[in-house]
C-alpha positions in Angstrom: 6.5 -26.4 23.9 5.7 -22.9 22.9 3.0 -22.5 20.3 3.4 -19.8 17.7 1.3 -16.7 18.0 -1.9 -16.8 15.9 -3.3 -13.6 14.4 -6.6 -12.7 15.8 -9.6 -11.8 13.6 -10.4 -8.2 13.4 -13.8 -6.4 13.3 -14.9 -3.5 11.2 -17.9 -1.5 12.2 -19.0 -4.2 14.6 -18.7 -7.2 12.4 -16.1 -9.8 11.5 -15.9 -10.8 7.9 -16.8 -14.4 7.3 -13.6 -15.1 5.4 -11.4 -14.0 8.3 -13.4 -15.9 10.9 -13.4 -19.1 8.9 -9.7 -18.9 8.1 -8.9 -18.2 11.7 -10.9 -21.1 12.9 -9.2 -23.4 10.5 -5.7 -22.3 11.7 -6.6 -22.7 15.3 -8.2 -26.1 14.8 -5.4 -27.6 12.8 -2.7 -25.9 14.9 -4.2 -27.5 18.1 -4.3 -30.8 16.3 -0.7 -30.7 15.2 0.6 -29.5 18.5 -1.3 -32.1 20.4 -0.1 -35.0 18.2 3.5 -33.8 18.4 3.5 -33.7 22.2 2.5 -37.4 22.3 4.8 -39.0 19.7 8.1 -37.1 19.6 11.0 -36.9 22.0 14.5 -35.4 22.1 16.0 -33.9 18.9 13.1 -35.3 17.0 10.8 -33.2 19.2 12.7 -30.0 18.3 12.5 -30.9 14.6 8.8 -31.6 14.8 8.2 -28.4 16.7 9.9 -26.5 13.8 7.8 -28.3 11.3 4.7 -27.4 13.4 5.7 -23.7 13.4 6.3 -23.8 9.7 2.9 -25.3 9.1 1.2 -22.8 11.4 3.0 -20.0 9.6 1.8 -21.3 6.3 -1.7 -21.5 7.6 -1.5 -18.0 9.1 -0.4 -16.8 5.6 -3.8 -17.9 4.3 -5.5 -15.3 6.4 -6.3 -12.0 4.7 -3.7 -9.3 5.1 -5.1 -5.8 5.7 -3.2 -3.1 3.8 -4.2 0.5 4.5 -3.5 4.2 3.9 -4.4 7.1 6.1 -3.7 10.8 5.8 -3.6 11.6 9.5 -2.8 15.3 9.4 -0.2 14.9 12.2 1.9 17.8 11.1 2.9 21.1 12.6 4.0 24.4 11.1 6.9 24.6 13.6 10.0 22.4 13.2 9.7 19.8 16.0 6.2 20.9 16.7 4.7 17.4 16.3 7.2 15.9 18.8 6.2 18.5 21.4 2.5 17.8 20.8 3.0 14.1 21.1 4.9 14.6 24.3 1.9 16.5 25.7 -1.0 14.1 25.1 -2.2 15.4 21.7 -6.0 14.9 21.4 -5.9 14.4 17.6 -3.2 11.8 17.9 -5.4 9.9 20.4 -8.3 10.0 17.9 -6.1 8.8 15.1 -4.8 6.0 17.3 -8.4 5.0 18.2 -9.3 4.6 14.5 -6.2 2.5 13.9 -7.0 0.3 16.9 -10.4 -0.2 15.4 -9.4 -1.1 11.9 -6.1 -2.8 12.9 -4.2 -2.8 9.6 -1.2 -5.2 9.1 0.6 -2.9 6.8 0.0 0.8 6.8 1.1 4.1 5.3 0.5 7.3 7.2 0.6 10.5 5.1 1.2 13.9 6.7 3.2 12.6 9.6 6.1 15.0 10.2 9.5 13.5 9.6 12.4 13.7 12.1 15.7 12.0 11.5 15.8 10.3 14.9 12.2 8.9 14.6 11.2 10.5 17.9 7.7 11.3 16.7 7.2 7.7 15.4 8.5 6.4 18.8 6.1 8.6 20.7 3.1 7.7 18.6 3.7 4.0 19.0 4.5 4.1 22.7 2.0 6.6 24.0 -0.9 6.4 21.6 -1.0 3.1 19.6 0.5 1.2 22.5 -2.3 2.4 24.9 -6.0 1.5 24.6 -7.8 4.6 23.3 -11.3 3.5 24.3 -13.6 0.8 25.6 -13.1 -2.4 23.6 -10.0 -1.1 21.9 -6.8 -3.2 22.4 -3.3 -1.6 22.1 -1.8 -2.0 18.7 1.9 -2.7 18.1 3.9 -2.3 14.9 7.3 -3.9 15.4 8.6 -2.5 12.1 8.5 0.9 10.6 10.2 3.0 7.8 10.5 6.7 7.3 12.8 8.8 5.2 13.6 12.4 4.3 11.1 14.2 2.1 11.3 17.2 -0.2 8.7 19.3 1.6 10.2 22.4 3.4 13.7 21.8 2.0 14.9 25.1 0.5 15.7 24.9 -3.2 17.6 28.2 -3.3 15.5 28.9 -6.5 12.5 31.0 -7.4 10.1 28.2 -8.0 6.8 30.1 -7.8 7.9 32.7 -10.3 7.4 35.8 -8.2 10.9 37.1 -8.9 12.5 36.3 -5.5 13.5 33.4 -3.4 11.1 33.2 -0.4 12.5 33.2 3.1 9.4 33.2 5.3 5.9 31.8 5.5 4.2 30.8 2.3 6.8 32.3 0.1 9.4 30.0 1.8 7.1 27.0 1.3 6.5 27.8 -2.4 10.2 27.9 -3.1 11.0 24.6 -1.3 11.5 21.5 -3.4 8.0 20.5 -2.1 5.7 22.9 -0.3 6.4 23.0 3.4 7.3 25.5 6.2 10.2 23.3 7.5 12.1 20.2 6.3 10.1 17.1 7.0 6.6 18.7 7.2 3.9 16.4 5.7 6.2 13.4 5.8 5.5 9.6 5.3 5.6 6.8 7.9 5.2 3.1 7.1 4.1 0.9 9.9 4.2 -2.9 9.6 3.6 -6.1 11.5 6.1 -7.8 9.2 9.8 -7.2 8.6 10.9 -4.5 6.3 13.9 -5.0 4.0 15.3 -1.5 4.7 18.5 -2.2 2.7 16.4 -2.9 -0.5 14.2 0.3 -0.2 14.3 2.4 -3.4 13.8 6.2 -3.0 13.1 8.6 -5.9 13.2 11.8 -3.8 16.0 13.5 -5.8 14.8 12.4 -9.3 14.6 15.4 -11.7 11.2 16.1 -13.3 13.0 16.9 -16.5 14.4 13.4 -16.6 10.9 12.1 -17.4 10.4 11.6 -21.2 7.6 13.8 -22.5 7.1 15.4 -19.0 4.2 17.7 -18.6 6.3 20.9 -18.5 4.2 23.8 -17.2 3.5 26.5 -19.8 2.3 30.0 -19.4 -1.0 30.5 -21.3 -1.0 32.2 -24.7 -1.8 35.9 -24.5 -2.6 38.4 -27.2 0.3 38.6 -29.6 2.4 36.2 -27.6 3.2 32.5 -27.9 3.1 30.1 -25.0 6.3 30.0 -22.9 7.6 27.7 -20.2 6.7 28.7 -16.7 10.1 27.5 -15.4 13.3 28.9 -17.0 15.5 26.2 -18.3 18.0 26.5 -15.5 15.3 25.9 -12.9 13.5 23.2 -14.9 16.7 21.2 -15.1 17.0 21.2 -11.3 13.4 20.8 -10.3 12.6 17.5 -8.5 9.6 15.5 -9.6 8.4 14.2 -6.2 6.9 16.8 -3.9 7.6 14.6 -0.9 9.2 11.3 -1.9 8.3 8.1 -3.8 9.4 4.9 -2.0 9.4 1.3 -2.9 9.4 -0.4 0.5 9.8 -4.3 0.3 8.0 -6.0 3.2 8.4 -9.7 4.0 4.8 -10.6 4.8 3.3 -14.0 5.7 2.0 -14.0 2.1 5.4 -13.4 0.6 7.4 -10.3 -0.4 5.3 -7.3 -1.1 6.6 -4.0 -2.6 4.8 -1.2 -0.8 4.8 1.7 -3.3 4.0 4.8 -1.3 3.8 8.5 -2.1 1.8 11.7 -1.6 1.8 13.8 -4.8 1.2 17.5 -4.6 -2.4 18.8 -4.7 -3.3 19.9 -8.2 -4.3 23.4 -6.9 -2.6 26.5 -5.3 -1.1 27.6 -8.6 -2.0 29.8 -11.5 -3.2 29.3 -15.1 0.0 27.5 -15.9 -1.3 24.6 -13.7 2.2 23.7 -12.5 0.8 21.7 -9.5 -1.7 19.9 -11.7 1.0 18.9 -14.1 3.3 17.8 -11.3 0.6 15.8 -9.7 -0.1 14.0 -13.0 3.6 13.2 -13.5 4.1 12.0 -9.9 1.3 9.5 -10.7 2.9 8.6 -14.0 6.2 7.8 -12.2 4.4 4.7 -10.7 2.9 3.8 -14.0 6.3 3.8 -15.7 7.7 1.9 -12.7 5.1 -0.8 -13.2 5.6 -0.9 -17.0 9.3 -1.7 -16.4 10.0 -1.3 -20.1 13.7 -1.3 -20.8 13.3 2.1 -22.6 10.4 3.7 -20.8 11.7 2.9 -17.4 15.4 3.8 -18.1 14.8 7.3 -16.8 13.7 6.0 -13.4 17.0 6.2 -11.5 16.7 6.1 -7.7 18.7 8.0 -5.2 21.3 5.3 -5.0 21.8 5.4 -8.8 20.0 2.2 -9.7 17.8 2.6 -12.8 14.7 0.8 -14.1 11.3 -0.3 -12.9 9.7 -3.0 -10.7 10.3 -6.7 -11.7 7.4 -8.0 -13.7 6.8 -10.9 -11.3 6.9 -8.7 -8.2 3.8 -8.3 -6.0 3.0 -4.8 -4.8 0.4 -2.5 -3.4 0.3 1.2 -4.3 -0.8 3.3 -1.3 -1.2 7.0 -0.5 -3.1 10.2 -0.6 -2.7 10.6 -4.4 -4.6 14.0 -4.5 -6.5 13.1 -7.7 -10.0 11.7 -8.1 -11.1 9.6 -11.1 -13.8 12.0 -12.1 -14.5 14.9 -9.7 -12.5 17.8 -8.4 -9.4 19.4 -9.7 -6.6 17.6 -11.4 -5.8 15.7 -14.6 -8.0 12.7 -14.0 -6.5 10.7 -16.9 -3.4 10.3 -14.7 -5.1 8.5 -11.8 -7.4 6.5 -14.0 -4.4 5.2 -15.9 -2.9 4.0 -12.6 -6.1 2.4 -11.3 -6.6 0.7 -14.7 -2.9 -0.4 -15.1 -2.7 -4.0 -16.4 -0.7 -5.0 -13.3 -3.3 -3.6 -10.8 -6.2 -5.9 -9.7 -9.6 -4.9 -11.0 -11.7 -4.3 -7.9 -14.7 -2.2 -6.8 -13.7 1.0 -5.1 -13.7 0.7 -1.3 -16.8 2.2 0.1 -18.5 3.5 3.3 -22.0 4.3 4.4 -20.7 7.4 6.3 -19.4 9.1 3.1 -22.8 8.8 1.4 -24.6 10.1 4.4 -22.2 13.0 4.8 -22.6 14.1 1.2 -26.4 14.0 1.4 -26.3 16.0 4.6 -23.8 18.6 3.4 -25.0 19.3 -0.1 -23.2 22.4 -1.6 -20.3 21.4 -3.8 -21.5 17.8 -3.7 -24.4 18.7 -6.0 -21.9 18.6 -8.9 -20.3 15.4 -7.8 -20.5 12.6 -10.5 -18.9 9.5 -8.9 -20.8 7.6 -6.2 -20.4 9.4 -2.9 -19.9 6.1 -1.1 -16.5 5.9 -2.7 -15.3 9.2 -1.3 -12.3 9.2 1.1 -12.2 12.8 2.3 -14.4 15.8 3.2 -12.7 19.1 2.0 -15.3 21.7 2.9 -18.2 23.4 1.3 -16.3 24.7 -1.8 -14.7 21.4 -2.8 -16.9 18.8 -1.2 -16.2 15.2 -0.8 -13.7 13.3 -3.1 -12.0 10.0 -3.6 -8.3 10.7 -3.4 -6.8 8.1 -1.1 -6.0 4.7 -2.6 -4.8 1.1 -1.9 -4.2 -0.6 -5.2 -3.0 -4.2 -5.0 -1.3 -6.1 -7.8 -2.2 -9.2 -9.6 -1.0 -12.1 -7.5 -3.3 -11.0 -4.7 -7.0 -11.8 -4.4 -9.1 -9.0 -2.9 -11.5 -10.4 -0.3 -12.8 -7.2 1.3 -12.2 -3.5 1.4 -13.7 -0.3 2.9 -13.3 3.3 3.9 -13.5 3.9 7.6 -16.2 6.6 7.5 -18.7 5.5 10.0 -22.2 6.8 10.5 -22.8 9.4 13.2 -24.0 6.8 15.7 -20.7 4.8 15.6 -18.5 5.2 18.7 -15.6 6.3 16.6 -17.4 8.8 14.4 -16.1 11.8 16.3 -12.5 10.4 16.2 -12.6 10.5 12.4 -12.8 14.3 12.5 -9.2 14.6 13.6 -8.3 14.8 9.9 -10.2 15.6 6.7 -9.3 12.2 5.3 -10.6 8.7 6.1 -8.6 5.5 6.3 -8.8 3.2 3.3 -8.2 -0.5 3.7 -8.1 -3.6 1.5 -7.9 -7.2 2.6 -5.9 -9.4 0.3 -4.8 -13.1 0.0 -1.9 -14.2 -2.0 -2.7 -16.5 -4.9 -0.3 -19.4 -4.9 
């Protein structure tokens, strides 16, 4: 008889959480008991039926283990089309560091931001086979994700329109990026990649990549500031405003069949609320990209009617659906640039679990060491998820927000102290992995 595979407990920063260890022990003990009894008392077809029952029981018990959901902006992008593939083919040092972090934290369901998209998935194949699938250091086991999802993004896709208002349609460099549907130097730059230990229902994925910003009721339409003798005017001419896409990359609802039931993984990477002018067009876009998820969760017959996905289906997420919002959302609840009311409204949404912000000791230590912009920082530094240099400082802009229907049992930001063996590996990107352990409430 073949026993089903039992998930192994994971450690974070050298310790295993008590809840994971106890649950794992219970699964192993009961599984051994069930398997042993069945081998003694059943024969023939009855044995096969009993084995199936045993596997179902083991699966149910495994579903009681916490599921680790994570997001990580990995900065695995390249300014050249196909550049990431070439780097991954040639033993990229930063990719190895990113893989070592993932082999340490070992998420069950994971969003990677800033992982360049290619239609054939060659970069995703290489990252799994040559980096995640190979131990990246002493004590690190290979990590396999049998399921993944990636899709086209708006970054780097030429719009054919003058989106930055400079009077011309850019053809090269930053001008080209500014006039793409989302800033990027080639199609697919700064893409999204979902990795999962559990099956993904690809046929049911909803994408909002092509959704027009102007379709949003009461959208934050960027306006030029009032000047002497002049009234405020729209930054975008009507002809451009009607065509402009809301999502700077894409917004995806990715249904995943986990051991704890169906989970809608709501993933995105809104534009940074900077790199613009006094019209604050990126700040407005970031806020409305966040509002998209808020309206999606509200699922009001009127308020959600504008939410029509790329397949033409309109409306929000079913009220009884479980979900987790994940991504580099480029907005902090208090500090830094951006319209903070937009991220707070998402964190505090009635369908989102109230939970303490994930924390780390390393973020607090880094802020105390660096000083500078952090002197004006209001929120606790331990909640920060990225280090953005001396001018900006450290901020909390990466999130995993589970829904009601899940109980949060643990969480953290992988920002270890300098004496941790993976401390240097975290410098491969200016973001740090955020993880949340959840258990479904039955």
